[in-house]
KEZA-510633 format. One record per atom (N, C-alpha, C): atom name; x, y, z. Coordinates in nm, 4 decimals. Layout:
<pts>
  site         x         y         z
    CA         X         Y         Z
...
</pts>
This chain:
<pts>
  site         x         y         z
     N   -0.6025   -0.1768    0.8698
    CA   -0.5744   -0.2301    0.7833
     C   -0.6654   -0.3584    0.8184
     N   -0.6841   -0.4197    0.6910
    CA   -0.8017   -0.5258    0.6876
     C   -0.7645   -0.6601    0.7369
     N   -0.8251   -0.7165    0.8205
    CA   -0.8087   -0.8814    0.8419
     C   -0.8874   -0.9832    0.7974
     N   -0.8334   -1.0970    0.7048
    CA   -0.9407   -1.1782    0.6684
     C   -0.8613   -1.3288    0.7404
     N   -0.9815   -1.4210    0.7417
    CA   -0.9172   -1.5365    0.7879
     C   -0.8572   -1.6448    0.6923
     N   -0.7997   -1.7293    0.6958
    CA   -0.7455   -1.8278    0.6167
     C   -0.8182   -1.8834    0.5235
     N   -0.9482   -1.9364    0.5161
    CA   -1.0345   -1.9766    0.4447
     C   -1.0884   -1.8745    0.3578
     N   -1.0985   -1.7583    0.3611
    CA   -1.1471   -1.6790    0.2905
     C   -1.0222   -1.6628    0.2020
     N   -0.9044   -1.6202    0.2350
    CA   -0.7637   -1.6102    0.1670
     C   -0.7378   -1.7062    0.0698
     N   -0.7798   -1.8352    0.1133
    CA   -0.7271   -1.9484    0.0232
     C   -0.8354   -1.9463   -0.0695
     N   -0.9747   -1.9443   -0.0649
    CA   -1.1254   -1.9005   -0.1225
     C   -1.0504   -1.8029   -0.2242
     N   -1.0407   -1.6833   -0.2076
    CA   -1.0176   -1.5495   -0.2981
     C   -0.8615   -1.4748   -0.2718
     N   -0.7800   -1.6010   -0.3298
    CA   -0.6327   -1.5183   -0.3220
     C   -0.6257   -1.4471   -0.4247
     N   -0.6559   -1.4728   -0.5801
    CA   -0.6396   -1.4103   -0.6740
     C   -0.6894   -1.2376   -0.6345
     N   -0.8248   -1.2176   -0.5780
    CA   -0.8475   -1.1073   -0.5413
     C   -0.7686   -1.0336   -0.4453
     N   -0.7261   -1.1282   -0.3398
    CA   -0.6150   -1.0245   -0.2388
     C   -0.4713   -1.0340   -0.2840
     N   -0.4637   -1.0825   -0.3879
    CA   -0.3389   -1.0622   -0.4739
     C   -0.3282   -0.9377   -0.5049
     N   -0.4316   -0.9309   -0.5776
    CA   -0.4714   -0.7749   -0.6817
     C   -0.4425   -0.6565   -0.5950
     N   -0.5319   -0.7219   -0.4582
    CA   -0.5367   -0.5910   -0.3906
     C   -0.4154   -0.5267   -0.3202
     N   -0.2945   -0.6430   -0.3033
    CA   -0.1687   -0.6017   -0.2435
     C   -0.0971   -0.5565   -0.3804
     N   -0.1310   -0.5683   -0.4683
    CA   -0.0704   -0.5446   -0.6063
     C   -0.1072   -0.4012   -0.6221
     N   -0.2223   -0.3486   -0.6083
    CA   -0.2487   -0.2429   -0.6058
     C   -0.1906   -0.1161   -0.4419
     N   -0.1442   -0.1935   -0.3683
    CA   -0.0693   -0.1287   -0.2430
     C   -0.1517   -0.1476   -0.1266
     N   -0.2552   -0.2082   -0.1227
    CA   -0.3117   -0.2395    0.0045
     C   -0.2602   -0.3648    0.0742
     N   -0.2141   -0.3214    0.2305
    CA   -0.1793   -0.4573    0.2973
     C   -0.2892   -0.4937    0.3818
     N   -0.2962   -0.6003    0.4108
    CA   -0.3999   -0.7013    0.4803
     C   -0.3376   -0.7974    0.5669
     N   -0.3825   -0.8618    0.6697
    CA   -0.3345   -0.9591    0.7606
     C   -0.4067   -1.0911    0.7259
     N   -0.3555   -1.2061    0.7519
    CA   -0.4423   -1.2975    0.7351
     C   -0.4565   -1.3392    0.8945
     N   -0.5224   -1.4331    0.9251
    CA   -0.5770   -1.4745    1.0493
     C   -0.6299   -1.6216    1.0366
     N   -0.6018   -1.6961    1.1421
    CA   -0.6159   -1.8415    1.1551
     C   -0.7150   -1.8318    1.3511
     N   -0.8297   -1.8589    1.2799
    CA   -0.9025   -1.8813    1.4514
     C   -0.8765   -1.7367    1.4802
     N   -0.9256   -1.6287    1.4399
    CA   -0.8868   -1.4835    1.4814
     C   -0.7287   -1.4287    1.5225
     N   -0.6274   -1.5220    1.5123
    CA   -0.5089   -1.5045    1.5505
     C   -0.4358   -1.4600    1.4376
     N   -0.3968   -1.3361    1.4084
    CA   -0.3113   -1.2617    1.3001
     C   -0.2115   -1.3915    1.2778
     N   -0.1540   -1.4177    1.1675
    CA   -0.0425   -1.5381    1.1207
     C    0.0546   -1.4284    1.0431
     N    0.0117   -1.3858    0.9387
    CA    0.0991   -1.3181    0.8329
     C    0.0649   -1.1822    0.7890
     N    0.1405   -1.0996    0.7730
    CA    0.0968   -0.9570    0.7020
     C    0.1292   -0.9720    0.5595
     N    0.0695   -0.9480    0.4420
    CA    0.0862   -0.9171    0.3363
     C    0.1033   -0.7871    0.2909
     N    0.1920   -0.7500    0.2253
    CA    0.2397   -0.6356    0.1957
     C    0.2773   -0.6186    0.0317
     N    0.2629   -0.5052   -0.0425
    CA    0.2806   -0.5080   -0.1677
     C    0.4398   -0.4988   -0.1907
     N    0.5017   -0.5572   -0.2804
    CA    0.6576   -0.5480   -0.3168
     C    0.7190   -0.4386   -0.3151
     N    0.6481   -0.3380   -0.3357
    CA    0.7046   -0.1708   -0.3311
     C    0.7122   -0.1457   -0.2028
     N    0.6490   -0.2036   -0.0875
    CA    0.6490   -0.1619    0.0539
     C    0.7927   -0.1689    0.1084
     N    0.8195   -0.0434    0.1655
    CA    0.9654   -0.0574    0.2293
     C    1.0064   -0.1777    0.3312
     N    1.1680   -0.2250    0.3073
    CA    1.1658   -0.3265    0.4033
     C    1.2064   -0.2748    0.5370
     N    1.1519   -0.3574    0.6312
    CA    1.1245   -0.3135    0.7739
     C    1.2966   -0.2676    0.8033
     N    1.4172   -0.3029    0.7416
    CA    1.5535   -0.2188    0.7557
     C    1.5540   -0.1120    0.7133
     N    1.4864   -0.0838    0.5891
    CA    1.4874    0.0698    0.5676
     C    1.4084    0.1589    0.6251
     N    1.3292    0.1361    0.7107
    CA    1.2661    0.2217    0.7884
     C    1.3173    0.2597    0.9205
     N    1.3769    0.3614    0.9630
    CA    1.4583    0.3996    1.0161
     C    1.4199    0.5307    1.0833
     N    1.3739    0.5298    1.1895
    CA    1.3157    0.6743    1.2401
     C    1.3581    0.7193    1.3786
     N    1.4264    0.6483    1.4535
    CA    1.4929    0.6834    1.5941
     C    1.5956    0.7005    1.5730
     N    1.6601    0.8272    1.5794
    CA    1.8125    0.8586    1.5967
     C    1.8402    0.9273    1.4194
     N    1.7538    0.9246    1.3582
    CA    1.8064    0.9845    1.2060
     C    1.8523    1.1253    1.2025
     N    1.8608    1.1717    1.3014
    CA    1.9312    1.3246    1.3100
     C    2.0558    1.3515    1.3970
     N    2.0824    1.1904    1.4676
    CA    2.1792    1.1434    1.5687
     C    2.3214    1.2393    1.5069
     N    2.3819    1.3204    1.5604
    CA    2.5290    1.3995    1.5628
     C    2.4981    1.5336    1.4756
     N    2.3597    1.5654    1.4025
    CA    2.3285    1.6663    1.3155
     C    2.2744    1.7759    1.4060
     N    2.2123    1.7662    1.5252
    CA    2.1607    1.8580    1.6187
     C    2.2104    1.8877    1.7475
     N    2.2105    2.0111    1.7762
    CA    2.2778    2.0233    1.9253
     C    2.2001    2.0842    1.9794
     N    2.1739    2.0355    2.0934
    CA    2.0950    2.0891    2.2056
     C    2.1530    2.1657    2.2774
     N    2.1428    2.3167    2.3313
    CA    2.1720    2.3789    2.4163
     C    2.1954    2.3352    2.5765
     N    2.2810    2.3850    2.6065
    CA    2.2969    2.3592    2.7679
     C    2.1758    2.3898    2.8662
     N    2.1148    2.5220    2.8074
    CA    2.0155    2.5578    2.8887
     C    1.9044    2.5515    2.8267
     N    1.8931    2.4602    2.7436
    CA    1.7448    2.4157    2.6761
     C    1.6199    2.4496    2.7591
     N    1.6282    2.3840    2.8594
    CA    1.5107    2.3966    2.9874
     C    1.4816    2.5192    3.0540
     N    1.5764    2.6230    3.0029
    CA    1.5597    2.7600    3.0727
     C    1.5484    2.8601    2.9526
     N    1.5345    2.8286    2.8537
    CA    1.5313    2.9143    2.6988
     C    1.3987    2.9579    2.7013
     N    1.3680    3.0818    2.6993
    CA    1.2392    3.1415    2.7256
     C    1.1778    3.1944    2.8355
     N    1.2501    3.1863    2.9621
    CA    1.1879    3.1972    3.0764
     C    1.1690    3.3229    3.1073
     N    1.2260    3.4348    3.0343
    CA    1.1852    3.5802    3.0675
     C    1.0420    3.5998    2.9942
     N    0.9988    3.5387    2.8796
    CA    0.8888    3.5610    2.7965
     C    0.7964    3.4785    2.8596
     N    0.8159    3.3846    2.9154
    CA    0.7100    3.2776    3.0117
     C    0.6681    3.3964    3.1437
     N    0.7634    3.4225    3.1869
    CA    0.7278    3.4728    3.3073
     C    0.6636    3.6409    3.2947
     N    0.7250    3.6980    3.1973
    CA    0.6393    3.7967    3.1675
     C    0.4874    3.7698    3.1038
     N    0.4647    3.6845    3.0461
    CA    0.3433    3.6242    3.0132
     C    0.2287    3.5965    3.1396
     N    0.2841    3.5299    3.2328
    CA    0.2167    3.4649    3.3068
     C    0.2137    3.5780    3.4435
     N    0.2748    3.6918    3.4272
    CA    0.2878    3.8101    3.5286
     C    0.1931    3.9274    3.4748
     N    0.1601    3.9157    3.3265
    CA    0.0637    3.9854    3.3062
     C    0.1758    4.1177    3.2457
     N    0.2672    4.1216    3.2390
    CA    0.3636    4.1925    3.1556
     C    0.3594    4.2318    3.0003
     N    0.2846    4.1397    2.9499
    CA    0.3368    4.1288    2.7879
     C    0.2985    4.2297    2.7495
</pts>
């Protein structure tokens, strides 16, 4: 993601707005410190992006999950495959 300083952003606002309208996000910084992130209106809202726990209650992990495949792994390492 591109970072532009605030002076450049003020000078080239129309160009930057066009870039954002085409889907390109960028950061505006002042003295090298990021201030704002400019994103297109079509970008998902922060509340819409949910990743952690998206399968909560839909997947069951077996009680012996940590021992599954022990026989196969033992056979591979003992040379009995």
